Every structure is written in C-alpha cells, then in structure tokens.
N, C-alpha and C positions, 0 to 999 in steps of 0.2 A: 504494499499499499504506499502510495507516495507521501512523502513527509509534507503536512499542510503548512509547515513555517515558512515564512518568506525568507529571502536571502539575507535581509538584515537581521532578521530573528536569529537565523543560523549563525551568523558571524558574532552576534552579540552573545549568544549561547556559549559559542566557542571560548570568548574572552573570558566568560564567567566560569570555565572549566567544565562545562557540560560534555561529557564523551560522546563521540561520534557527530557532533554538529558540523565539524569542519569536513569530515568524510561525505556529509551529504551535499556540500558544496562541490567537493571534487566530483561526486557522482553527476552533479547537475551540469557541470561546465567542462569536464575534462575533454569530451569529444568535440565541443564546439572551439575550444581553445586549440586542440590539436589541429583541426582543419584549418584555422587560420594560421597557425604557426607553419604547417606544411605548405600553404599556398605562398608563404612569404619567403620560405628558405628552400622548398623542393628538395627536402632531404628527410627521410622518414626518422632517422634517429636524432638527427639534430631538433626536428619539430618535437620529438617526445622529451628530449633533454630540456628545450625550452619551457614546455608545458611543466615538467617537474619543477624547474627553477621557478616558475611562477607561483606554483602552490607553496613551495618552500618560503618563498619572499612573502607571500599573503599570510601564511602561518604565522611567520615572525613578526610581521608589522601589522597584524589584525587589530592590536589595541590602539594603533594610531588611527585606525579608520574613524573618520568624523562624519560620514554619512552626507557628504557634500555632492556625492554622484552616487549612481546605483552601484551595487556590489559587482554586477556584471561588467559595468563600465570600468570600474577599478581593476578588475581581473584582467579585461580586454588590455587595458593600458599596460598593464605589468608585463603580459605576453608580447605585446608590440615590442615594448623596450628590451625584451631578452632577446627577440628575434633580431632587431636592429643590431645588438652588441656582436651577435654571431655574425651578422652579414659584415660588419665592419673588420671583425677578426679573419674572416675569410679572405677579404680583400687586402688585408694588411699582410697575411701570409702568402699572398699571391697564388692561391690554389685555383684549381678549376672553379669557375664560378657555378658551373652546374653539376659539380660532383655529386654522386649518390643516386643517379637515375637507376632505375631498375632495367635491365636488359629486356627487349622486347621478346614477347613470347608468342605463339601461334594465337592463343587466345587474346592477347592484347590487340594484336594486329599492328603492322608496320606503319599504317597510316596514322592510327591513332597515337602511337608512340612519337612519330614525327611532329603530329600536331602538339603533343604535351610539351616535346622541346622546343617548337618555335613559341609557344606561349610563355614557357618559362624564360626562354631568351628575351623575349619582347618586355615582359615584366622586369627582368633584371637590368634591362637597358634604361629603364626609367629612373630618375632620380627618386631618393627614398621616399620624399613627402607625397610624391604624385602616385607612387606605386601603392604605398599603405592607404591613401585616400581612395583610389580606384578599387582596390580589392576589398576594402570594408564596404564601400557603398555599392558596386556593381556586382561583385561576387557573393558578398556575405549579407546584402541586404540591410545594411545599416543606414538610418536615416542620416541627412547632413548634420543635424544637431548632434546625434549620438557619435557620429564620426568626429566632429569637432570637439567633443568632450572628451573622447579616448585620446586623440592626439594632442589635446591641449591647445588647439589653435582656434581662430574665428571661423564662423560658418561661411563667411565669403572666402576665406583661404581654401576651405576645402572644396566649394564649388569651383574655384579657379583651378585648383590642382587636378580635379576630376576633368575638367574641361580639357586641360593641356594633354593629360594623360590618354584620354580617349582619341584625342585628334593624334598623338603619337602611335598609339596602338593601331588605329585605322591604318595608318601608313605602313608599320611593320608587318600586319598580319592581314593586309589586304588579299594576299594569295590564297588565304585560307577560305575566304567567302565562296558559296556556290555560285556557280555561273549563273549569268542572268542579270537583267537591268536591276538596278536598286536605285530608290529615290534619293535625289540630291539633297544634301544636307551639309552644313558647315562644319559640324563636328560629329564625331562618332558618339552613339548613344550607348547606354549600358548593355544592349543586345550585343553589340561588337565584342565586348569582353566575356560575356556569359556564353556567347555561341561558340567562341574558340577555347573555352576551358571545359567544355561539356565533355570531351574525351577523358578528360581526368576524373571527372565524376563518375563516368561509366565504368572506369577501370580500377576503382577504388582508391582515386587520388585524394579524396577527402573523407573525413569522418562524417 
C-alpha cells in the first residue's frame, strides 16, 4: 500500500528520526532521478553513481531543508549538480565524451543505436545550460517554472536556453527526420527533441 505521507512529511519524519521515512523518498524518486542522470550522462554506471551521490547528499543535508521549494525540486537540483560535476571531470580528463555506450545487438537494431549516438552527440554539443534546460523541459516534461527552480535561474533564461537549444538540435539532427514536407517554423519545437530520443526509450535508455 502506498505511503500516504507527502514528500515534505517524509523528509520531516526522517529528520525526526522515524525509521524508513527516507527509504520511501528513495523509492519514489530513484527511477526518475536515474532517468534524468542517464539522459545527461549517457552512461549507466555514472548515472547510478550520480543518483547514489544525490541521495547520500540529501540524507546528510535533510536537516537544512527549509521548504522553500518542493522536495522533488530539491532532489532534482542535487542530481543535476552531481551530473554536471561528472561532465566537467570527464572533460578535464579528456576522455571519450560518449564513453559507456552499449554495443548494438540484433534486438536493439543498428538504426536505433546510431540514432541514440547521434542524439547523445547533439546533446553533448550543447552548452551545459542549454542541454539541461531542453532535457528537463522537452524530454522530462518539466514546466518552465519548475526548470527555472531546479537550475536556479530566471524563467526567461530557461525560455531563451530552450529556444537556442532547439534551433541547434534541429540543425544537428535534421538528418534523422522522416522524409516529407514539414511546416516551416523559426525554431524547433519540443517534438524535435522527443522524436529523436524515442529510440532510447524504446530500448531501455531511460527508467
């Protein structure tokens, strides 16, 4: 039976020393946070590590939570920062930017694998702020307000970053669009990102 307590109640219970309260928060958000971390890092083990780090950080800092944002927003902000740290370390080590891809299998299909690589390449080519904004809004369905809260910036900044990211992705991923006429528009919309990430979801790329 689902725990009827709200996220805030669970976090307060954990701070008060109630056993199992934080475990319930982990159950509620582990899959969602892993999906976001994997979309950002494109590496299963790194995503799992980022989520683990997120919960450890939340566990240790729970007493400092003041309720200024939703618990879900607070957790997403922590995992975003954990992923950004890993991206920066990856670049600093000058390792392969897309390390950790699963090899294609007959089940996956070569086309889906190539699409996955192309999308990951395109997202990796975006500046950090644009990538985070467009992944949160267009892939994970966050509102502009929620995304601004997670990333700690103004709503207008999120709108601008998404617009720039969509325009860039439309150019980088144009070859993946189905043939045929498309209506003209000044900038790519959310469907451009979502359509080109469907292969990942179909093959287990997100939780």
